[in-house]
C-alpha positions as CSV (number, residue, x, y, z in Angstrom):
1,M,0.2,-0.1,0.3
2,K,2.7,2.3,0.9
3,K,4.4,1.5,-2.2
4,R,1.3,2.4,-4.2
5,L,0.9,6.1,-2.4
6,S,4.8,6.4,-3.1
7,V,4.1,5.6,-7.0
8,L,1.1,8.0,-7.1
9,F,2.6,10.8,-5.1
10,S,5.6,10.3,-7.8
11,L,3.1,10.4,-10.8
12,L,0.8,13.9,-9.3
13,F,4.5,15.1,-8.7
14,A,5.6,14.5,-12.3
15,L,2.1,15.7,-13.6
16,L,2.1,19.0,-11.7
17,F,5.9,19.4,-13.0
18,A,4.5,18.9,-16.7
19,V,1.7,21.7,-16.0
20,S,4.3,23.9,-14.8
21,S,6.4,23.4,-17.6
22,L,3.9,24.2,-20.1
23,A,3.2,27.2,-18.3
24,G,6.6,28.4,-19.2
25,A,7.3,32.1,-18.4
26,L,3.8,33.0,-17.6
27,G,3.1,32.2,-13.5
28,D,7.0,31.3,-13.1
29,V,8.2,34.6,-11.4
30,D,11.0,33.9,-9.8
31,N,12.3,31.9,-13.2
32,D,13.2,28.7,-11.8
33,G,11.6,26.6,-14.5
34,G,8.5,25.9,-12.9
35,V,5.1,27.1,-11.4
36,T,4.8,26.8,-7.6
37,A,3.3,28.4,-4.6
38,G,6.3,30.2,-4.0
39,D,5.5,32.1,-7.3
40,A,1.9,33.0,-5.9
41,R,3.5,34.1,-2.8
42,V,5.9,36.6,-5.0
43,A,2.9,37.9,-7.2
44,L,1.3,38.4,-4.2
45,R,4.2,40.9,-2.9
46,I,4.1,42.3,-6.0
47,A,0.6,42.9,-6.2
48,V,0.6,44.7,-2.5
49,G,3.9,46.8,-3.3
50,L,6.0,44.8,-1.2
51,E,8.3,43.6,-4.0
52,E,9.1,46.0,-7.0
53,A,8.4,44.5,-10.4
54,P,8.5,47.5,-13.1
55,Y,5.5,47.2,-15.7
56,G,6.3,45.6,-18.6
57,S,9.4,43.8,-17.0
58,P,9.9,39.8,-17.4
59,R,9.1,39.4,-13.8
60,F,5.9,41.7,-14.3
61,L,4.5,39.9,-17.1
62,A,5.3,36.6,-15.3
63,A,3.3,37.6,-12.6
64,D,0.3,39.2,-14.6
65,A,-1.3,35.5,-15.0
66,D,-4.7,37.1,-16.8
67,K,-2.5,39.1,-18.9
68,D,-4.4,42.3,-18.0
69,G,-1.7,44.5,-17.5
70,S,-1.3,44.7,-13.8
71,V,-0.7,42.0,-11.1
72,T,-3.3,41.6,-8.6
73,A,-4.3,39.0,-5.8
74,G,-6.8,37.2,-8.6
75,D,-2.9,36.6,-10.3
76,A,-1.8,35.2,-7.2
77,R,-4.6,32.9,-7.1
78,L,-4.6,32.0,-10.6
79,I,-0.8,31.1,-10.3
80,L,-1.6,29.0,-6.9
81,R,-3.9,26.8,-8.9
82,A,-1.8,26.3,-11.7
83,A,0.9,25.3,-9.0
84,V,-1.7,22.5,-7.9
85,G,-2.5,21.5,-11.3
86,L,-6.1,23.3,-11.1
87,E,-5.4,26.0,-13.6
88,T,-3.2,26.0,-16.9
89,L,-1.7,29.2,-17.7
90,E,-1.0,29.7,-21.6
91,A,1.5,32.3,-22.8
92,D,0.2,34.4,-25.7
93,E,0.2,32.7,-29.4
94,P,3.1,33.7,-31.3
95,E,2.6,36.5,-33.7
96,P,1.2,35.5,-37.1
97,E,3.7,35.6,-40.2
98,P,2.5,36.7,-43.4
99,E,2.4,34.3,-46.0
100,P,4.6,34.3,-48.7
101,G,3.4,35.6,-52.2
102,P,3.6,34.4,-55.6
103,A,7.4,36.2,-55.5
104,G,9.1,34.6,-52.5
105,D,8.8,36.5,-49.5
106,A,7.1,39.1,-51.0
107,L,3.4,39.9,-50.8
108,T,1.3,41.4,-53.3
109,R,-0.1,45.1,-52.8
110,K,-3.3,43.2,-52.4
111,Q,-2.0,40.8,-49.9
112,V,0.0,43.4,-47.7
113,Y,-3.5,45.4,-47.8
114,D,-5.6,42.6,-46.5
115,L,-3.1,42.0,-43.7
116,A,-2.7,44.9,-42.8
117,S,-6.5,46.3,-42.5
118,K,-6.8,43.8,-40.1
119,F,-4.5,45.4,-37.1
120,T,-4.9,49.1,-38.6
121,V,-7.1,51.2,-36.9
122,E,-8.7,54.7,-36.4
123,I,-8.2,56.6,-33.4
124,T,-10.3,59.6,-32.6
125,S,-9.4,62.0,-29.6
126,E,-11.9,64.8,-28.1
127,V,-9.7,67.8,-27.2
128,D,-10.6,71.0,-26.1
129,E,-10.5,72.5,-29.4
130,G,-12.5,69.7,-30.9
131,V,-11.5,66.4,-32.6
132,V,-8.1,64.9,-33.5
133,L,-8.2,62.1,-36.0
134,G,-5.5,59.5,-36.3
135,S,-4.4,56.2,-36.9
136,G,-2.5,53.4,-35.0
137,F,-2.3,49.5,-34.9
138,F,-2.2,46.6,-32.7
139,I,1.0,44.9,-31.6
140,S,-0.5,42.3,-29.4
141,K,-3.3,39.9,-28.9
142,D,-4.2,41.6,-26.1
143,G,-4.7,45.1,-27.3
144,R,-1.6,46.7,-27.2
145,L,-2.1,49.7,-29.7
146,L,1.0,51.7,-30.9
147,T,0.5,55.3,-32.4
148,N,2.0,58.7,-32.4
149,Y,1.9,61.1,-29.1
150,H,0.8,63.7,-30.9
151,V,-2.7,62.2,-31.9
152,V,-3.5,61.6,-28.1
153,A,-1.8,64.8,-27.0
154,D,-4.2,66.9,-24.7
155,T,-7.1,64.2,-24.8
156,K,-10.0,64.0,-22.9
157,E,-11.4,61.0,-24.4
158,L,-10.2,58.2,-26.9
159,S,-11.9,55.8,-29.3
160,V,-10.7,53.3,-31.2
161,K,-12.2,51.5,-34.3
162,D,-10.8,48.8,-36.3
163,Y,-11.4,47.9,-40.1
164,N,-14.8,46.2,-38.9
165,G,-16.2,49.0,-37.5
166,N,-15.6,47.4,-34.0
167,V,-15.2,49.9,-31.2
168,Y,-12.6,49.5,-28.5
169,E,-12.4,51.1,-25.1
170,V,-8.8,52.5,-24.1
171,E,-8.2,50.9,-20.5
172,R,-5.1,52.9,-20.2
173,V,-2.0,54.7,-21.6
174,L,0.9,52.5,-20.9
175,A,3.8,55.0,-22.1
176,V,4.3,58.2,-23.9
177,D,7.8,59.9,-25.2
178,R,7.0,63.4,-26.7
179,N,10.8,63.5,-28.2
180,I,10.2,60.7,-30.2
181,D,6.6,61.2,-30.9
182,M,5.1,57.8,-29.6
183,A,2.4,56.4,-27.5
184,L,1.7,52.9,-26.4
185,L,-2.1,52.4,-25.6
186,Q,-4.2,49.5,-23.8
187,V,-7.7,48.7,-25.4
188,K,-10.2,46.3,-23.3
189,G,-9.9,42.6,-24.7
190,D,-8.5,40.4,-27.0
191,V,-8.1,41.8,-30.8
192,P,-8.6,39.4,-33.7
193,A,-5.3,40.6,-35.6
194,W,-1.9,42.1,-34.7
195,A,1.1,43.3,-36.4
196,T,4.4,41.6,-36.8
197,L,7.3,44.1,-36.3
198,N,10.5,44.5,-38.4
199,K,12.8,46.4,-36.4
200,K,16.1,46.3,-38.9
201,D,15.4,44.2,-41.9
202,Y,14.7,47.2,-44.3
203,S,17.0,49.6,-46.4
204,T,17.3,52.4,-48.8
205,A,15.2,51.6,-51.8
206,D,13.0,48.7,-50.3
207,T,9.3,48.7,-51.3
208,V,6.9,50.5,-48.7
209,Y,3.4,51.0,-48.2
210,A,1.3,53.3,-45.8
211,L,-2.3,52.5,-44.3
212,G,-4.3,55.1,-42.1
213,S,-7.0,57.3,-42.3
214,S,-5.5,59.8,-44.7
215,A,-7.8,63.6,-44.3
216,G,-10.3,61.3,-42.5
217,Y,-10.4,58.9,-45.4
218,T,-10.4,55.7,-43.7
219,G,-8.5,52.8,-44.7
220,S,-6.6,54.5,-47.4
221,F,-3.6,52.7,-48.7
222,S,-0.5,54.1,-50.8
223,E,2.8,52.7,-52.3
224,G,6.1,54.2,-52.3
225,M,9.7,53.4,-51.6
226,I,12.3,54.0,-48.6
227,S,14.0,57.4,-49.7
228,T,16.7,57.2,-47.2
229,A,16.7,54.4,-44.5
230,E,18.1,56.7,-41.6
231,R,17.2,60.6,-42.0
232,K,18.2,63.0,-39.2
233,L,16.1,66.3,-39.3
234,E,18.1,68.6,-37.7
235,D,15.5,71.4,-37.0
236,Y,13.0,68.8,-35.7
237,S,13.9,66.2,-33.1
238,D,16.7,63.8,-32.2
239,V,14.9,61.0,-33.7
240,V,16.2,59.5,-36.7
241,Y,13.4,58.8,-39.5
242,I,12.6,56.7,-42.3
243,Q,12.1,59.0,-45.2
244,H,9.6,57.3,-47.7
245,T,7.6,58.2,-50.5
246,A,4.6,56.5,-49.6
247,A,2.0,59.3,-49.5
248,I,0.5,60.3,-46.2
249,S,-1.7,63.0,-45.3
250,Q,-3.2,64.4,-42.0
251,G,-4.8,61.5,-40.2
252,N,-2.4,59.3,-41.1
253,S,-0.7,60.0,-38.1
254,G,0.6,57.0,-36.3
255,G,-0.5,54.3,-38.8
256,P,1.9,51.7,-40.0
257,L,4.7,52.1,-42.6
258,L,4.8,48.4,-44.0
259,D,7.5,46.5,-45.9
260,D,6.6,44.0,-48.7
261,R,5.8,41.4,-46.4
262,G,3.2,43.3,-44.4
263,R,5.5,43.6,-41.3
264,V,5.5,47.2,-39.5
265,I,8.8,49.1,-39.8
266,G,7.7,52.5,-38.8
267,I,4.8,54.5,-37.4
268,N,4.0,57.3,-40.2
269,T,4.2,60.8,-38.3
270,L,4.9,63.7,-40.6
271,G,5.7,65.6,-43.8
272,D,7.6,68.1,-45.3
273,D,5.1,70.3,-47.8
274,Q,8.3,72.2,-49.4
275,G,8.8,69.3,-51.9
276,N,7.2,66.2,-53.2
277,S,6.8,62.8,-51.4
278,L,8.8,64.1,-48.5
279,Y,7.4,62.0,-45.6
280,F,9.0,60.4,-42.4
281,A,8.3,57.5,-40.3
282,V,9.2,56.7,-36.6
283,P,10.9,53.5,-36.7
284,V,9.5,50.9,-34.3
285,S,12.4,50.2,-32.9
286,Y,12.4,53.2,-31.1
287,L,9.5,51.2,-28.8
288,D,11.9,49.7,-27.1
289,E,13.1,53.1,-25.4
290,L,9.7,53.7,-23.9
291,D,9.2,53.6,-20.4
292,L,6.7,51.6,-19.3
293,S,6.8,52.0,-15.5
294,A,4.0,54.6,-15.1
295,P,0.9,53.5,-16.7
296,M,-2.0,55.8,-16.3
297,N,-6.1,55.5,-17.4
298,V,-7.1,57.7,-19.8
299,E,-8.6,60.3,-17.1
300,E,-5.3,60.1,-15.4
301,F,-3.4,60.7,-18.5
302,S,-5.8,63.9,-19.7
303,E,-5.0,65.4,-16.0
304,A,-1.3,65.1,-16.6
305,E,-1.5,66.4,-20.0
306,R,-3.2,69.3,-18.6
307,N,-0.5,70.2,-15.9
308,Y,2.3,69.3,-18.4
309,K,4.8,72.5,-18.8
310,A,7.7,72.4,-21.1
311,I,9.6,75.1,-23.4
312,D,11.9,73.6,-26.2
313,F,13.8,75.1,-28.9
314,L,12.8,74.3,-32.3
315,G,15.8,73.7,-34.9
316,E,19.4,74.3,-34.3
317,H,20.3,76.7,-31.4
318,S,23.2,77.3,-29.4
319,E,23.5,78.1,-25.5
320,N,26.5,80.4,-26.5
321,N,26.2,83.2,-29.3
322,L,28.8,85.4,-30.7
323,M,27.5,88.5,-32.5
324,P,29.0,91.8,-34.1
325,P,27.1,95.0,-33.1
326,H,24.0,96.1,-34.8
327,A,23.8,92.0,-36.0
328,A,20.1,89.9,-35.0
329,G,19.5,86.7,-33.9
330,I,15.8,84.8,-34.2
331,F,15.2,81.6,-32.3
332,M,11.9,79.4,-32.2
333,I,10.6,77.9,-29.3
334,A,7.5,75.6,-28.6
335,V,5.5,76.2,-25.2
336,T,3.5,73.4,-23.6
337,S,1.4,75.2,-21.1
338,K,-1.1,77.8,-20.8
339,D,0.8,80.0,-18.9
340,D,2.1,83.5,-19.9
341,V,5.7,83.4,-21.6
342,S,8.2,86.2,-20.5
343,V,11.6,87.1,-21.3
344,E,14.6,88.4,-19.1
345,A,18.1,89.4,-20.0
346,G,20.4,89.4,-17.3
347,C,23.5,91.4,-16.5
348,D,24.4,93.9,-18.9
349,S,20.8,93.8,-20.5
350,D,21.1,97.3,-22.4
351,A,23.9,95.5,-24.3
352,L,20.9,93.6,-26.0
353,E,17.3,94.2,-27.4
354,V,15.3,91.1,-26.7
355,R,11.6,90.8,-28.0
356,L,9.2,88.1,-27.5
357,N,7.0,87.4,-30.4
358,N,3.9,84.8,-30.0
359,A,4.2,83.6,-33.8
360,F,1.0,81.4,-33.9
361,D,-0.5,79.0,-31.5
362,V,2.4,77.5,-29.3
363,Y,5.1,78.8,-31.0
364,Y,7.0,81.9,-30.1
365,S,10.0,83.6,-31.7
366,I,12.9,85.3,-29.7
367,V,14.6,88.4,-31.3
368,V,17.6,89.5,-30.1
369,V,19.3,92.3,-31.1
370,A,23.3,93.0,-30.5
371,K,23.3,97.2,-29.4
372,K,26.8,97.1,-28.1
373,E,29.9,94.8,-27.1
374,C,29.3,92.7,-24.0
375,E,30.5,89.4,-22.7
376,N,28.5,86.4,-21.6
377,V,25.1,88.3,-21.2
378,P,22.4,85.2,-20.5
379,V,19.0,85.7,-22.0
380,T,16.1,83.8,-20.0
381,I,12.7,82.6,-21.4
382,F,10.4,81.4,-18.6
383,L,6.7,80.5,-17.5
384,K,5.3,83.5,-15.4
385,E,3.5,81.1,-13.5
386,A,6.0,78.3,-13.2
387,P,9.2,80.2,-13.3
388,E,11.3,76.9,-12.6
389,V,10.3,76.0,-16.3
390,S,12.5,77.7,-18.6
391,V,15.4,77.7,-21.6
392,S,18.5,80.0,-21.7
393,L,20.8,81.4,-23.8
394,N,24.2,83.3,-23.6
395,F,25.3,86.2,-25.9
396,T,28.8,87.8,-26.3
397,V,28.9,90.9,-28.8
398,S,32.1,91.4,-30.1
399,S,33.6,93.5,-33.3
400,D,35.5,90.6,-34.2
401,A,32.5,88.4,-34.6
402,P,31.5,87.3,-38.0
403,K,29.0,89.6,-39.8
404,F,26.2,87.0,-39.5
405,G,23.5,86.6,-37.2
406,C,22.7,83.4,-34.9
407,G,20.2,81.1,-34.4
408,L,17.9,80.9,-37.6
409,L,19.8,83.7,-38.8
410,K,23.3,82.0,-38.8
411,D,23.5,81.7,-42.4
412,I,22.4,84.6,-43.3
413,P,24.1,87.8,-43.7
414,D,22.3,90.7,-41.8
415,Y,21.6,94.2,-43.4
416,G,22.5,95.9,-39.9
417,A,25.8,94.1,-39.6
418,I,26.9,95.2,-43.3
419,I,25.6,98.7,-43.1
420,G,26.1,99.6,-39.5
421,I,22.4,100.3,-38.2
422,S,20.5,98.3,-35.9
423,P,16.6,96.8,-37.0
424,T,13.5,98.0,-35.4
425,V,11.5,94.5,-34.8
426,T,8.2,94.6,-36.0
427,R,5.5,91.4,-35.4
428,L,4.0,89.9,-38.9
429,T,0.2,89.5,-38.8
430,G,-1.3,86.3,-40.6
431,A,-0.2,82.9,-41.0
432,D,3.9,84.0,-41.0
433,T,5.9,82.7,-38.4
434,F,8.7,84.6,-38.0
435,P,8.7,88.5,-37.4
436,S,10.2,91.5,-39.6
437,L,13.3,93.5,-38.9
438,V,12.6,97.1,-40.2
439,Y,15.8,98.9,-41.0
440,R,15.1,102.8,-41.5
441,D,17.5,105.3,-41.1
442,R,17.7,107.9,-44.0
443,S,21.1,109.4,-43.0
444,V,23.2,106.1,-43.2
445,F,20.9,105.1,-45.9
446,A,21.4,108.2,-48.0
447,S,25.3,107.7,-48.1
448,R,25.1,104.8,-50.2
449,S,23.2,104.4,-53.7
450,A,20.3,101.9,-53.2
451,D,22.2,99.5,-56.0
452,D,25.3,99.3,-54.3
453,L,23.6,98.5,-50.9
454,H,21.8,95.9,-52.6
455,G,24.7,94.5,-54.7
456,A,26.7,94.0,-51.1
457,Y,23.6,92.4,-49.5
458,E,23.5,90.0,-52.5
459,A,27.0,89.3,-52.6
460,A,27.2,88.5,-49.0
461,L,23.8,86.3,-49.4
462,T,25.5,84.3,-52.3
463,D,28.9,83.6,-50.0
464,A,26.2,82.2,-47.9
465,G,24.6,79.7,-50.2
466,F,21.4,81.9,-51.2
467,T,20.4,82.2,-55.0
468,L,17.8,84.7,-56.3
469,S,14.6,82.8,-57.0
470,D,12.2,85.7,-57.8
471,S,11.7,89.5,-57.7
472,Q,8.5,91.8,-58.6
473,S,8.7,95.5,-58.4
474,V,5.8,97.6,-57.6
475,L,5.2,101.3,-57.8
476,L,7.4,102.5,-60.7
477,N,10.4,100.3,-59.3
478,S,10.4,102.2,-56.0
479,I,9.4,98.7,-54.0
480,T,11.0,95.6,-54.8
481,N,10.6,92.1,-53.2
482,Y,13.4,89.8,-53.7
483,T,13.0,86.1,-52.8
484,Y,16.0,84.5,-51.8
485,V,16.5,80.4,-51.0
486,N,19.2,78.3,-49.2
487,A,17.9,75.3,-50.4
488,K,21.0,73.1,-48.4
489,A,19.9,75.0,-45.1
490,G,16.1,74.9,-46.1
491,V,15.4,78.7,-45.3
492,G,13.8,81.3,-47.3
493,L,14.5,85.0,-47.5
494,N,12.2,87.6,-48.5
495,C,13.8,91.1,-48.9
496,I,11.3,94.3,-49.5
497,E,13.7,97.6,-50.5
498,E,11.7,100.7,-50.7
499,R,13.6,103.4,-52.5
500,L,13.0,107.1,-53.4
501,L,15.5,108.5,-56.2
502,N,17.7,105.5,-56.0
503,R,18.4,106.1,-52.5
504,M,17.3,103.4,-49.9
505,R,14.4,104.3,-47.6
506,S,14.1,101.2,-45.6
507,V,14.4,97.6,-45.9
508,T,12.1,94.6,-44.6
509,L,13.3,91.3,-44.0
510,N,11.0,88.5,-43.5
511,F,12.5,85.0,-42.5
512,G,10.5,81.8,-43.6
């Protein structure tokens, strides 16, 4: 009898071990190769906060037995039931690989579309100003959803709809990164299809496809190629983008950029309207950089967005700037806050004239005009209600400095530096993003002819890589508008000259 009991217990132990082994990583919190009562104890300690397991870590994923994105006493109960053979914990099914098409591994356009349409979704975000429409795609069976941060920024309510018209509730915002422009969401319940991610197997000239709600047209599909597999946009962010030619529009943001096997290689994020077929996607490899340690429900995320404050420089800028007397510099900032913005010049502040202009929406321009020689004069831009949120620049004005401005003017010769006068700063109206610099000084201007001044300035522009693209004269040639372009720097300059008897009366420079 004892021998039979011994054999029975041995068989029971073997059965329990087999069940535990089938569970794999799920439930095996201590990673010892089996699911035991000890794992249930550890899961319970994680649930009540006695042990740390960062969200998304292997320890967290093993303890999250019901795969709902959180570790609770219920997970500990499931693990204990699995340990004694009353429950079977099954890991997620492997991500489906697309079926090979007629030409080897590649799929036809139709096959890529049929595959991707099943995991691509339309995202509607309600914000104070109205509704933001974007795209996204599922990356796991349990409803993890990848999109752009700017699709969900400032949201009050989120709605997700798939290709069949099914609407999903967004349970939580798992992570966002404003610099990368990426957001990871969690919807409630399992989803019918999810993407396979391709984080590195692509290169320039590969065929790619884009899918999303272009301009609100759900399920818009386009084809192109990778123009450059790694494109750094110096004036935008630190991200190295995939540049491609598959047409996208507003509404595509957050949607997938697909390779010819239907795998997602990037998140379509932005386009450049200064040229044709200039589109950019954030590589999905940046998903690995998301911080998953602080998930929030939509209400908590909305509250955090309302309280978020930041001032960020746009484009190239230097914290230490060298300028000649009478030169000017222009810098652009983006302000994420409802607070008023202020600017302050420290130390010998009368050495600089500093103006802050609200260009449009959240964008501001800071214009700094050098008045006299000085060293290390700090200029700080800050929020009035939260002065700890600030950015700073430092200026030295010296006659030995190059005869150029700084900031957005660093490659543009300045009229003041050439003819020896300081500009008056005026604010543009309409949709222009940059201020005007107006030079008006009859006594100085009258000392040289308008042709001489224009010739000197155009020579300096040519040296800086600018070419004349257009000129228009009005009022019997007394007012002429010249347009110069530096294609390499991506900067345009409008120079409006007002003349009287071939003498310069005023010059207005608009930068854009």
